[in-house]
SEKEKOL-42238 format. One record per residue (C-alpha): residue number from 0; residue in one letter; z, y, x. Coordinates in nm, 2 decimals. Layout:
<fivexs>
NUM,A,Z,Y,X
...
</fivexs>
This chain:
<fivexs>
0,D,0.99,-1.47,1.37
1,R,1.22,-1.68,1.14
2,H,1.41,-1.36,1.09
3,A,1.10,-1.16,1.02
4,E,1.00,-1.44,0.76
5,F,1.39,-1.46,0.60
6,L,1.42,-1.05,0.60
7,S,1.08,-1.05,0.44
8,T,1.18,-1.28,0.17
9,I,1.45,-1.11,0.08
10,A,1.27,-0.80,0.09
11,I,1.04,-0.95,-0.18
12,V,1.28,-1.05,-0.43
13,G,1.39,-0.71,-0.39
14,S,1.09,-0.56,-0.49
15,S,1.07,-0.81,-0.83
16,L,1.42,-0.68,-0.91
17,E,1.26,-0.33,-0.87
18,K,0.95,-0.42,-1.08
19,F,1.18,-0.52,-1.38
20,A,1.41,-0.20,-1.31
21,T,1.15,0.06,-1.33
22,E,0.97,-0.15,-1.64
23,I,1.34,-0.07,-1.80
24,R,1.32,0.31,-1.66
25,H,1.02,0.34,-1.83
26,L,1.12,0.18,-2.15
27,Q,1.38,0.39,-2.20
28,K,1.16,0.73,-2.16
29,T,1.22,0.96,-2.46
30,E,0.86,0.91,-2.55
31,V,0.86,0.52,-2.52
32,L,1.23,0.44,-2.62
33,E,1.21,0.03,-2.66
34,A,1.49,-0.06,-2.46
35,E,1.79,0.15,-2.23
36,E,2.03,0.08,-2.03
37,Y,2.39,0.04,-2.20
38,F,2.55,0.37,-2.18
39,S,2.96,0.37,-2.22
40,K,3.17,0.60,-2.37
41,G,3.23,0.91,-2.18
42,Q,2.95,0.82,-1.95
43,K,2.76,1.12,-1.76
44,G,2.41,1.12,-1.76
45,S,2.29,1.41,-1.60
46,S,2.57,1.71,-1.40
47,A,2.30,1.97,-1.54
48,M,2.14,1.80,-1.88
49,P,2.44,1.65,-2.09
50,H,2.20,1.51,-2.35
51,K,2.02,1.27,-2.13
52,R,2.11,0.88,-2.08
53,N,1.95,0.79,-1.76
54,P,1.91,0.44,-1.67
55,I,2.13,0.51,-1.30
56,T,2.18,0.12,-1.29
57,C,1.80,0.08,-1.26
58,E,1.72,0.36,-1.07
59,R,1.97,0.22,-0.81
60,I,1.83,-0.08,-0.79
61,A,1.48,0.07,-0.73
62,G,1.63,0.29,-0.46
63,L,1.79,0.00,-0.27
64,S,1.49,-0.21,-0.29
65,R,1.33,0.02,-0.02
66,V,1.61,-0.04,0.21
67,L,1.56,-0.40,0.19
68,R,1.19,-0.36,0.27
69,G,1.30,-0.12,0.55
70,N,1.50,-0.40,0.72
71,A,1.24,-0.62,0.67
72,V,0.97,-0.38,0.87
73,A,1.26,-0.36,1.14
74,A,1.27,-0.72,1.21
75,M,0.86,-0.73,1.21
76,E,0.94,-0.51,1.52
77,N,1.18,-0.74,1.66
78,V,0.94,-1.03,1.66
79,A,0.79,-0.88,1.99
80,L,0.98,-1.05,2.31
81,W,0.96,-1.01,2.66
82,H,1.03,-1.31,2.80
83,E,1.40,-1.36,2.62
84,R,1.57,-1.20,2.39
85,D,1.82,-0.91,2.45
86,I,2.03,-0.63,2.31
87,T,1.71,-0.44,2.14
88,H,1.69,-0.76,1.88
89,S,2.05,-0.83,1.82
90,S,2.14,-0.46,1.80
91,V,1.89,-0.46,1.50
92,E,2.03,-0.80,1.35
93,R,2.34,-0.74,1.35
94,I,2.29,-0.47,1.11
95,T,1.98,-0.58,0.94
96,I,2.05,-0.95,0.85
97,P,2.43,-0.91,0.67
98,D,2.31,-0.58,0.51
99,S,2.01,-0.74,0.35
100,C,2.20,-1.05,0.23
101,I,2.50,-0.84,0.07
102,L,2.32,-0.61,-0.10
103,L,2.05,-0.87,-0.27
104,D,2.34,-1.01,-0.39
105,Y,2.50,-0.67,-0.51
106,M,2.12,-0.61,-0.64
107,L,2.10,-0.92,-0.84
108,H,2.45,-0.84,-1.02
109,L,2.32,-0.55,-1.11
110,L,2.05,-0.60,-1.29
111,T,2.20,-0.92,-1.42
112,D,2.46,-0.67,-1.61
113,V,2.14,-0.43,-1.72
114,I,2.01,-0.73,-1.89
115,D,2.32,-0.90,-2.04
116,R,2.39,-0.58,-2.23
117,L,2.01,-0.42,-2.26
118,I,1.99,-0.24,-2.60
119,V,1.64,-0.28,-2.74
120,Y,1.54,-0.10,-3.03
121,P,1.26,-0.35,-3.22
122,E,1.16,-0.08,-3.44
123,N,1.05,0.20,-3.19
124,M,0.82,-0.15,-3.05
125,L,0.67,-0.21,-3.40
126,K,0.62,0.22,-3.39
127,N,0.43,0.28,-3.06
128,L,0.22,-0.04,-3.12
129,S,0.13,0.12,-3.47
130,R,-0.02,0.43,-3.27
131,T,-0.33,0.28,-3.15
132,N,-0.41,0.18,-3.51
133,G,-0.49,-0.18,-3.46
134,L,-0.67,-0.06,-3.08
135,I,-0.42,-0.36,-2.93
136,F,-0.63,-0.61,-3.11
137,S,-0.97,-0.51,-2.92
138,Q,-0.98,-0.86,-2.74
139,S,-0.93,-1.05,-3.03
140,V,-1.20,-0.94,-3.21
141,L,-1.41,-0.97,-2.90
142,L,-1.34,-1.33,-2.89
143,A,-1.39,-1.39,-3.26
144,L,-1.74,-1.25,-3.25
145,T,-1.83,-1.45,-2.94
146,N,-1.66,-1.77,-3.07
147,K,-1.87,-1.72,-3.38
148,G,-2.21,-1.71,-3.12
149,M,-2.28,-1.36,-3.11
150,K,-2.39,-1.31,-2.75
151,R,-2.08,-1.11,-2.53
152,E,-2.26,-0.76,-2.42
153,D,-2.35,-0.75,-2.78
154,A,-2.01,-0.83,-2.92
155,Y,-1.84,-0.60,-2.65
156,R,-2.06,-0.28,-2.74
157,I,-1.97,-0.31,-3.11
158,V,-1.62,-0.34,-2.99
159,Q,-1.60,-0.08,-2.79
160,T,-1.80,0.15,-3.00
161,S,-1.56,0.12,-3.33
162,A,-1.27,0.16,-3.06
163,M,-1.38,0.48,-2.93
164,D,-1.44,0.59,-3.28
165,V,-1.06,0.54,-3.33
166,W,-0.97,0.70,-3.07
167,Q,-1.15,1.04,-3.16
168,S,-1.09,1.03,-3.54
169,G,-0.76,0.82,-3.56
170,K,-0.90,0.57,-3.82
171,S,-0.81,0.23,-3.85
172,F,-0.93,-0.02,-3.64
173,K,-0.94,-0.27,-3.90
174,E,-1.11,-0.07,-4.14
175,V,-1.43,0.07,-3.89
176,L,-1.50,-0.29,-3.83
177,K,-1.51,-0.38,-4.15
178,S,-1.73,-0.12,-4.26
179,S,-1.99,-0.25,-3.92
180,N,-2.31,-0.43,-4.10
181,E,-2.31,-0.61,-3.78
182,V,-1.97,-0.70,-3.78
183,A,-1.96,-0.81,-4.14
184,R,-2.26,-1.04,-4.07
185,V,-2.06,-1.24,-3.88
186,L,-1.71,-1.22,-3.96
187,K,-1.57,-1.28,-4.32
188,A,-1.34,-1.00,-4.46
189,E,-1.08,-1.27,-4.51
190,E,-1.06,-1.41,-4.12
191,F,-0.96,-1.02,-4.00
192,D,-0.59,-1.06,-4.14
193,A,-0.59,-1.38,-3.91
194,I,-0.75,-1.17,-3.59
195,F,-0.50,-0.88,-3.69
196,D,-0.19,-1.06,-3.68
197,L,0.03,-0.96,-3.41
198,N,0.25,-1.27,-3.46
199,K,-0.05,-1.48,-3.28
200,S,0.04,-1.27,-2.98
201,I,0.44,-1.32,-2.96
202,R,0.38,-1.71,-3.07
203,N,0.50,-1.84,-2.74
204,V,0.76,-1.61,-2.66
205,D,1.00,-1.88,-2.70
206,Y,0.85,-2.12,-2.49
207,I,0.82,-1.93,-2.21
208,F,1.18,-1.82,-2.23
209,E,1.28,-2.17,-2.25
210,R,1.03,-2.26,-1.91
211,V,1.22,-2.02,-1.74
212,G,1.60,-2.12,-1.82
213,L,1.63,-1.86,-2.08
214,G,1.61,-2.05,-2.41
</fivexs>
């Protein structure tokens, strides 16, 4: 069971690495393109489509994490014993324990290199945010209305109705709310700028990085 716990922990760490790698793979999609792996000169992205810049390192991390989880399952199968240990256990452990340790070390180095050389596109981030026409601030509006004394059920109804209008019409969420008599009775026009301030949403980013030792 100690071996099973050890390999399960390794598998969990590997799964976290896969989570980060999968996020980067999504961010590298053509229709998103907010970040991407470093692509060296002369590197091939696809054997069939020369234009592609595939996130091959993140793909490798995502695939190898499955091996770690498979080894953890093998370790679970090894917990049950017949009186004493025998070769049915050690034959598995001779492969899974060293392989999992070496593989996780390799994956950590891979992801570290990806992050160190990650290419980021802030302008695309802003462009993608603007596609929502301000809907990303719906929670901020909801909280502002309730903080002013409006019942949450009423605030939710107003915000959701306005949001659905924006989805269908493509109007500005901010302007739709300003035109609402129910909202105007609670929020002043000058208060909207603070509610729709993107900097408020990212104000703790530096602190978070410092907390994890990346500041």
